[in-house]
N, CA, C and O atoms as a Tinker XYZ file with bonds, in Angstrom:
   268  protein
     1  N    158.971000   87.300000  124.818000    73     2
     2  CA   157.437000   87.134000  124.295000    64     1     3
     3  C    157.707000   86.526000  122.795000    63     2     4     5
     4  O    158.453000   87.155000  122.045000    81     3
     5  N    157.128000   85.357000  122.378000    73     3     6
     6  CA   157.324000   85.012000  121.260000    64     5     7
     7  C    156.210000   85.547000  120.527000    63     6     8     9
     8  O    156.602000   85.598000  119.361000    81     7
     9  N    155.158000   85.927000  120.580000    73     7    10
    10  CA   154.651000   86.609000  119.682000    64     9    11
    11  C    155.230000   87.869000  119.156000    63    10    12    13
    12  O    155.157000   88.185000  117.969000    81    11
    13  N    155.784000   88.548000  120.036000    73    11    14
    14  CA   157.056000   89.860000  120.168000    64    13    15
    15  C    157.365000   89.486000  118.763000    63    14    16    17
    16  O    157.121000   90.036000  117.689000    81    15
    17  N    158.081000   88.196000  119.145000    73    15    18
    18  CA   159.320000   88.157000  118.514000    64    17    19
    19  C    159.129000   87.667000  116.583000    63    18    20    21
    20  O    159.849000   87.901000  115.613000    81    19
    21  N    157.947000   86.997000  116.722000    73    19    22
    22  CA   156.771000   87.079000  115.732000    64    21    23
    23  C    157.003000   87.931000  114.710000    63    22    24    25
    24  O    157.315000   87.785000  113.528000    81    23
    25  N    156.599000   89.625000  116.010000    73    23    26
    26  CA   156.424000   90.523000  115.262000    64    25    27
    27  C    158.094000   91.281000  114.382000    63    26    28    29
    28  O    158.254000   91.866000  113.311000    81    27
    29  N    158.871000   90.953000  115.286000    73    27    30
    30  CA   160.223000   91.241000  114.570000    64    29    31
    31  C    160.725000   90.409000  113.244000    63    30    32    33
    32  O    161.355000   90.777000  112.253000    81    31
    33  N    160.285000   89.363000  113.565000    73    31    34
    34  CA   161.101000   88.267000  112.279000    64    33    35
    35  C    160.037000   88.709000  110.791000    63    34    36    37
    36  O    160.245000   88.661000  109.579000    81    35
    37  N    159.015000   89.081000  111.527000    73    35    38
    38  CA   157.877000   89.117000  110.115000    64    37    39
    39  C    158.599000   90.446000  109.482000    63    38    40    41
    40  O    158.327000   90.503000  108.282000    81    39
    41  N    159.474000   91.591000  109.925000    73    39    42
    42  CA   159.713000   92.081000  109.094000    64    41    43
    43  C    158.856000   93.980000  109.587000    63    42    44    45
    44  O    158.844000   94.952000  108.832000    81    43
    45  N    158.327000   93.930000  110.879000    73    43    46
    46  CA   157.379000   95.004000  110.838000    64    45    47
    47  C    158.144000   96.316000  110.444000    63    46    48    49
    48  O    159.294000   96.487000  110.848000    81    47
    49  N    157.526000   97.221000  109.678000    73    47    50
    50  CA   157.951000   98.440000  109.814000    64    49    51
    51  C    158.458000   99.221000  111.158000    63    50    52    53
    52  O    157.528000   99.652000  111.840000    81    51
    53  N    159.624000   99.449000  111.600000    73    51    54
    54  CA   159.336000  100.401000  113.006000    64    53    55
    55  C    159.885000   99.685000  114.408000    63    54    56    57
    56  O    160.244000  100.233000  115.450000    81    55
    57  N    159.839000   98.598000  114.149000    73    55    58
    58  CA   159.899000   97.787000  115.155000    64    57    59
    59  C    161.023000   98.220000  116.368000    63    58    60    61
    60  O    161.040000   98.232000  117.599000    81    59
    61  N    161.886000   98.543000  115.327000    73    59    62
    62  CA   163.096000   98.651000  116.662000    64    61    63
    63  C    162.805000   99.745000  117.106000    63    62    64    65
    64  O    163.644000  100.048000  117.955000    81    63
    65  N    161.907000  100.665000  116.963000    73    63    66
    66  CA   161.327000  101.768000  117.628000    64    65    67
    67  C    161.187000  101.329000  118.475000    63    66    68    69
    68  O    161.964000  101.146000  119.412000    81    67
    69  N    159.741000  100.948000  118.279000    73    67    70
    70  CA   158.688000  101.067000  118.840000    64    69    71
    71  C    159.420000   99.732000  120.264000    63    70    72    73
    72  O    159.183000   99.820000  121.468000    81    71
    73  N    160.006000   98.993000  119.805000    73    71    74
    74  CA   160.832000   97.920000  120.948000    64    73    75
    75  C    161.652000   98.762000  122.028000    63    74    76    77
    76  O    161.645000   98.509000  123.232000    81    75
    77  N    162.548000  100.077000  121.260000    73    75    78
    78  CA   162.957000  100.476000  122.645000    64    77    79
    79  C    162.048000  101.474000  123.008000    63    78    80    81
    80  O    161.950000  101.410000  124.233000    81    79
    81  N    161.462000  102.203000  122.650000    73    79    82
    82  CA   160.357000  102.839000  123.221000    64    81    83
    83  C    159.661000  102.185000  124.524000    63    82    84    85
    84  O    159.558000  102.825000  125.571000    81    83
    85  N    159.049000  100.460000  124.335000    73    83    86
    86  CA   158.651000   99.797000  125.283000    64    85    87
    87  C    159.670000   99.670000  126.170000    63    86    88    89
    88  O    159.307000   99.987000  127.303000    81    87
    89  N    161.046000   99.258000  126.082000    73    87    90
    90  CA   161.848000   99.312000  127.244000    64    89    91
    91  C    161.914000  100.481000  127.524000    63    90    92    93
    92  O    161.793000  100.467000  128.749000    81    91
    93  N    162.066000  101.877000  127.104000    73    91    94
    94  CA   162.381000  102.611000  127.877000    64    93    95
    95  C    161.180000  103.279000  129.131000    63    94    96    97
    96  O    161.415000  104.002000  130.100000    81    95
    97  N    159.792000  102.670000  128.615000    73    95    98
    98  CA   158.884000  102.565000  129.887000    64    97    99
    99  C    158.926000  102.010000  130.688000    63    98   100   101
   100  O    158.249000  102.370000  131.650000    81    99
   101  N    159.458000  101.218000  130.756000    73    99   102
   102  CA   160.256000  100.309000  132.072000    64   101   103
   103  C    158.845000   99.104000  132.216000    63   102   104   105
   104  O    158.458000   98.254000  131.415000    81   103
   105  N    158.353000   99.471000  133.538000    73   103   106
   106  CA   156.988000   99.088000  134.364000    64   105   107
   107  C    156.313000   99.944000  134.709000    63   106   108   109
   108  O    155.942000   99.995000  135.882000    81   107
   109  N    155.883000  101.041000  133.636000    73   107   110
   110  CA   155.438000  102.072000  134.172000    64   109   111
   111  C    153.876000  102.788000  133.106000    63   110   112   113
   112  O    153.102000  103.744000  133.073000    81   111
   113  N    154.260000  101.279000  132.271000    73   111   114
   114  CA   153.140000  101.583000  131.578000    64   113   115
   115  C    151.824000   99.793000  131.623000    63   114   116   117
   116  O    152.441000   98.935000  132.254000    81   115
   117  N    150.650000   99.321000  131.229000    73   115   118
   118  CA   150.179000   98.672000  131.720000    64   117   119
   119  C    150.592000   97.779000  130.261000    63   118   120   121
   120  O    150.951000   98.386000  129.252000    81   119
   121  N    150.463000   95.914000  130.311000    73   119   122
   122  CA   151.193000   95.065000  129.224000    64   121   123
   123  C    150.129000   95.746000  127.868000    63   122   124   125
   124  O    150.453000   95.738000  126.680000    81   123
   125  N    148.972000   96.239000  128.367000    73   123   126
   126  CA   148.146000   96.313000  127.008000    64   125   127
   127  C    148.887000   97.927000  126.160000    63   126   128   129
   128  O    148.731000   98.106000  124.952000    81   127
   129  N    149.391000   98.591000  126.746000    73   127   130
   130  CA   149.894000   99.959000  126.686000    64   129   131
   131  C    150.852000   99.827000  125.845000    63   130   132   133
   132  O    151.004000  100.568000  124.873000    81   131
   133  N    151.851000   98.525000  126.249000    73   131   134
   134  CA   153.131000   98.226000  125.677000    64   133   135
   135  C    152.857000   97.669000  124.484000    63   134   136   137
   136  O    153.461000   98.310000  123.624000    81   135
   137  N    152.448000   97.087000  124.174000    73   135   138
   138  CA   152.023000   95.572000  123.390000    64   137   139
   139  C    151.124000   96.817000  121.938000    63   138   140   141
   140  O    151.302000   96.388000  120.798000    81   139
   141  N    150.457000   97.888000  122.010000    73   139   142
   142  CA   149.519000   98.089000  121.208000    64   141   143
   143  C    150.371000   98.798000  119.774000    63   142   144   145
   144  O    149.926000   98.789000  118.626000    81   143
   145  N    151.576000   99.336000  120.183000    73   143   146
   146  CA   152.309000   99.952000  119.275000    64   145   147
   147  C    152.723000   98.421000  117.691000    63   146   148   149
   148  O    152.761000   98.570000  116.469000    81   147
   149  N    152.925000   97.242000  118.497000    73   147   150
   150  CA   152.981000   96.390000  117.740000    64   149   151
   151  C    151.774000   95.767000  117.391000    63   150   152   153
   152  O    152.085000   94.645000  116.992000    81   151
   153  N    150.640000   95.903000  117.337000    73   151   154
   154  CA   149.523000   95.124000  117.288000    64   153   155
   155  C    148.783000   94.230000  118.190000    63   154   156   157
   156  O    147.609000   93.861000  118.140000    81   155
   157  N    149.464000   94.034000  118.796000    73   155   158
   158  CA   148.935000   92.765000  119.827000    64   157   159
   159  C    148.456000   93.107000  121.197000    63   158   160   161
   160  O    148.796000   94.049000  121.913000    81   159
   161  N    147.624000   92.179000  121.410000    73   159   162
   162  CA   147.016000   92.051000  122.652000    64   161   163
   163  C    147.064000   91.032000  123.153000    63   162   164   165
   164  O    146.790000   90.061000  122.449000    81   163
   165  N    147.320000   90.880000  124.144000    73   163   166
   166  CA   146.871000   89.766000  125.457000    64   165   167
   167  C    145.556000   88.880000  125.040000    63   166   168   169
   168  O    145.453000   87.663000  124.883000    81   167
   169  N    144.629000   89.883000  124.924000    73   167   170
   170  CA   143.209000   88.985000  124.830000    64   169   171
   171  C    142.832000   88.252000  123.420000    63   170   172   173
   172  O    141.938000   87.416000  123.289000    81   171
   173  N    143.641000   88.703000  122.458000    73   171   174
   174  CA   143.390000   88.629000  121.064000    64   173   175
   175  C    144.016000   86.997000  121.079000    63   174   176   177
   176  O    145.081000   86.859000  121.681000    81   175
   177  N    143.467000   85.899000  120.513000    73   175   178
   178  CA   143.774000   84.538000  120.266000    64   177   179
   179  C    144.890000   84.376000  119.922000    63   178   180   181
   180  O    145.824000   83.740000  120.411000    81   179
   181  N    144.716000   85.338000  118.523000    73   179   182
   182  CA   145.984000   85.157000  117.707000    64   181   183
   183  C    147.454000   85.772000  118.467000    63   182   184   185
   184  O    148.554000   85.334000  118.132000    81   183
   185  N    147.331000   86.580000  119.269000    73   183   186
   186  CA   148.547000   86.714000  119.978000    64   185   187
   187  C    149.101000   84.653000  120.604000    63   186   188   189
   188  O    150.215000   84.194000  120.352000    81   187
   189  N    148.406000   84.150000  121.085000    73   187   190
   190  CA   149.034000   83.110000  121.915000    64   189   191
   191  C    149.354000   82.227000  120.579000    63   190   192   193
   192  O    150.333000   81.483000  120.637000    81   191
   193  N    148.370000   82.276000  119.046000    73   191   194
   194  CA   148.520000   81.474000  118.185000    64   193   195
   195  C    149.902000   82.333000  117.692000    63   194   196   197
   196  O    149.866000   81.889000  116.544000    81   195
   197  N    150.667000   82.904000  117.683000    73   195   198
   198  CA   151.691000   83.616000  117.069000    64   197   199
   199  C    153.086000   82.811000  117.842000    63   198   200   201
   200  O    154.093000   82.312000  117.340000    81   199
   201  N    152.672000   82.929000  119.156000    73   199   202
   202  CA   153.444000   82.561000  120.356000    64   201   203
   203  C    153.909000   80.631000  120.008000    63   202   204   205
   204  O    154.850000   79.837000  120.021000    81   203
   205  N    152.727000   80.731000  119.785000    73   203   206
   206  CA   153.282000   78.926000  120.106000    64   205   207
   207  C    153.533000   78.650000  118.421000    63   206   208   209
   208  O    154.706000   78.356000  118.191000    81   207
   209  N    152.851000   78.680000  117.480000    73   207   210
   210  CA   153.336000   78.738000  116.034000    64   209   211
   211  C    154.666000   78.718000  116.189000    63   210   212   213
   212  O    155.245000   77.719000  115.763000    81   211
   213  N    155.557000   79.910000  116.893000    73   211   214
   214  CA   156.984000   80.516000  116.790000    64   213   215
   215  C    157.625000   78.936000  117.334000    63   214   216   217
   216  O    158.235000   78.134000  116.627000    81   215
   217  N    157.298000   78.795000  118.707000    73   215   218
   218  CA   157.736000   77.653000  119.656000    64   217   219
   219  C    157.489000   75.951000  118.747000    63   218   220   221
   220  O    158.257000   75.016000  118.976000    81   219
   221  N    156.383000   75.837000  117.806000    73   219   222
   222  CA   156.382000   74.588000  117.084000    64   221   223
   223  C    157.557000   74.704000  116.094000    63   222   224   225
   224  O    158.246000   73.723000  115.815000    81   223
   225  N    157.831000   76.268000  115.424000    73   223   226
   226  CA   158.959000   76.075000  114.549000    64   225   227
   227  C    159.994000   75.587000  115.017000    63   226   228   229
   228  O    160.600000   74.870000  114.221000    81   227
   229  N    160.733000   75.771000  116.669000    73   227   230
   230  CA   161.621000   75.683000  117.076000    64   229   231
   231  C    161.678000   74.310000  117.106000    63   230   232   233
   232  O    162.616000   73.740000  116.548000    81   231
   233  N    160.622000   73.552000  117.799000    73   231   234
   234  CA   160.662000   72.136000  118.302000    64   233   235
   235  C    160.704000   71.425000  116.536000    63   234   236   237
   236  O    161.317000   70.377000  116.742000    81   235
   237  N    160.378000   71.454000  114.956000    73   235   238
   238  CA   160.534000   71.491000  114.076000    64   237   239
   239  C    161.794000   71.602000  113.782000    63   238   240   241
   240  O    162.317000   70.664000  113.179000    81   239
   241  N    162.659000   72.875000  114.167000    73   239   242
   242  CA   163.866000   72.578000  113.129000    64   241   243
   243  C    164.923000   71.700000  114.579000    63   242   244   245
   244  O    165.781000   70.954000  114.105000    81   243
   245  N    164.911000   71.730000  115.573000    73   243   246
   246  CA   165.484000   70.817000  116.581000    64   245   247
   247  C    164.830000   69.335000  115.775000    63   246   248   249
   248  O    165.547000   68.355000  115.574000    81   247
   249  N    164.074000   69.363000  115.569000    73   247   250
   250  CA   163.955000   67.678000  115.162000    64   249   251
   251  C    164.560000   67.440000  113.786000    63   250   252   253
   252  O    165.211000   66.403000  113.666000    81   251
   253  N    164.430000   68.358000  112.573000    73   251   254
   254  CA   165.520000   68.374000  111.606000    64   253   255
   255  C    166.418000   67.834000  112.154000    63   254   256   257
   256  O    166.564000   66.646000  111.866000    81   255
   257  N    167.343000   68.421000  113.109000    73   255   258
   258  CA   168.982000   68.229000  112.862000    64   257   259
   259  C    168.803000   67.202000  113.698000    63   258   260   261
   260  O    169.575000   67.336000  114.648000    81   259
   261  N    168.109000   66.186000  113.798000    73   259   262
   262  CA   168.108000   65.020000  114.911000    64   261   263
   263  C    168.005000   63.641000  113.242000    63   262   264   265
   264  O    168.428000   62.499000  113.420000    81   263
   265  N    167.676000   63.874000  112.460000    73   263   266
   266  CA   167.961000   62.940000  110.957000    64   265   267
   267  C    169.047000   62.827000  110.510000    63   266   268
   268  O    169.225000   62.183000  109.476000    81   267
């Protein structure tokens, strides 16, 4: 999930602990419960915007390498 990576890249306090808790939960929780500690929700358009902006940044980096 690119939006989750964006939360990490932004330096969210306590990200690592929240991430490990998410991994420990495995498939036992609904995605809304897993993403809530990160302030993320699949129903929020900002979630998708964060993910897409990460992809756009990667594309920009690749295009810069071609110059």
